[in-house]
C-alpha positions as CSV (number, residue, x, y, z in Angstrom):
1,M,0.0,0.1,0.0
2,K,1.3,3.3,-1.2
3,D,1.7,6.2,1.6
4,K,-0.7,8.5,0.6
5,V,0.1,12.1,1.4
6,E,-3.0,14.3,2.5
7,K,-2.9,17.8,3.4
8,T,-5.2,20.6,3.7
9,P,-4.9,23.6,1.7
10,A,-3.3,25.6,4.5
11,E,-1.1,23.3,4.9
12,W,-0.1,23.1,1.8
13,R,0.2,26.8,1.4
14,E,2.4,27.1,4.2
15,E,5.1,24.5,2.4
16,L,4.8,25.7,-1.3
17,T,5.6,29.0,-2.9
18,P,2.7,30.6,-4.0
19,E,3.7,29.7,-7.8
20,Q,4.1,25.9,-6.9
21,Y,0.9,26.1,-5.1
22,R,-0.8,27.6,-8.1
23,V,0.4,24.8,-10.2
24,L,0.2,21.8,-8.3
25,R,-3.0,22.6,-5.9
26,E,-4.9,24.7,-8.7
27,K,-4.1,23.1,-11.5
28,G,-2.4,26.4,-13.1
29,T,0.7,26.1,-15.8
30,E,3.8,28.2,-15.5
31,R,4.6,30.4,-18.7
32,A,6.5,28.4,-21.8
33,F,10.0,28.5,-22.0
34,T,10.5,30.4,-18.3
35,G,10.8,27.0,-16.3
36,E,14.3,26.3,-14.6
37,Y,14.0,22.5,-16.0
38,N,13.4,23.2,-19.7
39,D,16.9,23.3,-20.9
40,H,18.0,21.5,-17.5
41,E,20.9,18.1,-18.6
42,E,22.1,17.0,-15.6
43,E,21.5,13.5,-14.6
44,G,19.7,12.6,-12.2
45,V,15.8,12.4,-10.7
46,Y,13.3,14.8,-10.8
47,R,10.9,14.5,-7.8
48,C,7.4,16.0,-6.7
49,A,7.8,19.1,-5.4
50,A,5.1,18.7,-3.2
51,C,5.7,15.2,-1.4
52,G,9.3,14.4,-2.6
53,Q,8.1,11.2,-4.6
54,P,10.2,10.2,-7.6
55,L,8.7,10.6,-10.7
56,F,10.7,11.3,-14.1
57,S,14.4,10.3,-14.7
58,S,17.1,12.3,-16.9
59,E,17.0,9.2,-18.7
60,T,13.7,9.7,-20.5
61,K,13.7,13.3,-20.7
62,Y,14.3,15.0,-24.1
63,H,14.2,18.6,-25.4
64,S,10.2,18.6,-27.3
65,G,10.6,22.3,-28.1
66,S,7.1,22.8,-26.3
67,G,8.7,25.2,-23.9
68,W,8.3,22.9,-20.6
69,P,10.1,20.0,-19.5
70,S,9.5,16.9,-21.6
71,F,9.4,12.9,-21.0
72,Y,8.9,9.9,-22.7
73,A,8.2,7.9,-19.7
74,P,7.9,8.3,-15.8
75,V,10.3,6.2,-13.6
76,D,7.3,4.1,-13.3
77,P,4.1,4.4,-14.1
78,D,2.6,3.6,-11.0
79,K,3.9,6.6,-9.4
80,V,1.5,9.0,-12.1
81,D,-1.9,8.9,-12.6
82,T,-3.7,10.3,-15.5
83,K,-7.0,12.1,-15.7
84,R,-9.2,13.8,-18.6
85,D,-8.9,17.8,-18.6
86,R,-11.8,19.5,-20.6
87,S,-10.5,23.1,-19.4
88,L,-10.0,25.6,-21.5
89,F,-12.3,24.5,-24.6
90,M,-9.6,21.7,-25.1
91,T,-9.3,17.6,-24.2
92,R,-6.0,16.7,-22.6
93,T,-4.9,14.2,-20.5
94,E,-3.6,15.4,-16.6
95,V,-0.7,14.0,-15.1
96,L,-0.7,14.1,-11.3
97,C,1.3,12.5,-8.6
98,D,-0.2,9.1,-7.5
99,R,1.1,10.1,-3.8
100,C,-0.3,13.6,-3.2
101,G,-2.6,14.2,-6.0
102,S,-0.7,17.0,-7.6
103,H,-0.9,18.8,-11.0
104,L,2.5,18.3,-12.9
105,G,1.1,18.5,-16.3
106,H,-0.3,16.8,-19.6
107,V,0.7,14.1,-21.6
108,F,0.3,13.8,-25.1
109,D,0.7,10.7,-27.9
110,D,3.4,13.0,-29.9
111,G,6.5,11.9,-28.1
112,P,9.6,10.0,-29.2
113,E,10.0,6.3,-29.2
114,P,10.1,3.8,-27.2
115,T,6.6,5.2,-25.9
116,G,5.5,7.9,-28.2
117,L,3.9,9.8,-25.1
118,R,5.3,13.5,-24.3
119,Y,5.0,14.1,-20.9
120,C,4.6,17.8,-20.6
121,I,5.4,18.7,-17.3
122,N,6.2,22.1,-15.1
123,S,9.2,22.9,-13.8
124,V,7.5,24.2,-10.6
125,A,6.3,21.0,-9.9
126,L,9.6,19.4,-9.8
127,D,12.4,19.0,-7.5
128,F,15.9,17.9,-9.0
129,D,18.0,15.3,-7.2
130,P,21.4,14.8,-9.0
131,G,23.4,11.7,-9.6
132,D,21.5,8.3,-9.8
133,V,19.0,7.9,-12.5
134,K,17.8,4.3,-11.7
135,L,15.8,3.8,-8.7
């Protein structure tokens, strides 16, 4: 059984920056090409900024040109949830942290092989842990 992280909005506000709260808890999006990890090339693991769960490895990161960090696969499919998102007059697939339910970004089916997926993730939703790319 997974250790789910559940906190009140007030507790999340105390722990997250205003921008992290807006993206992670209110399903916001950072502006394209402004995020810290968009052009980041260091080896390591990207973790959920809200709960620390490992989500993506630098091994699956690639430059999609979208303006957000892009990955073709999570470190473990069980670490992310997806949900249909019909906001902004379009239908997309939202990506959430399985452990704390935080909004991370969206996944699209226009990525590279081997998955054909593009996990388009907000930098502010991630913390980077340099070093070992395999968990």
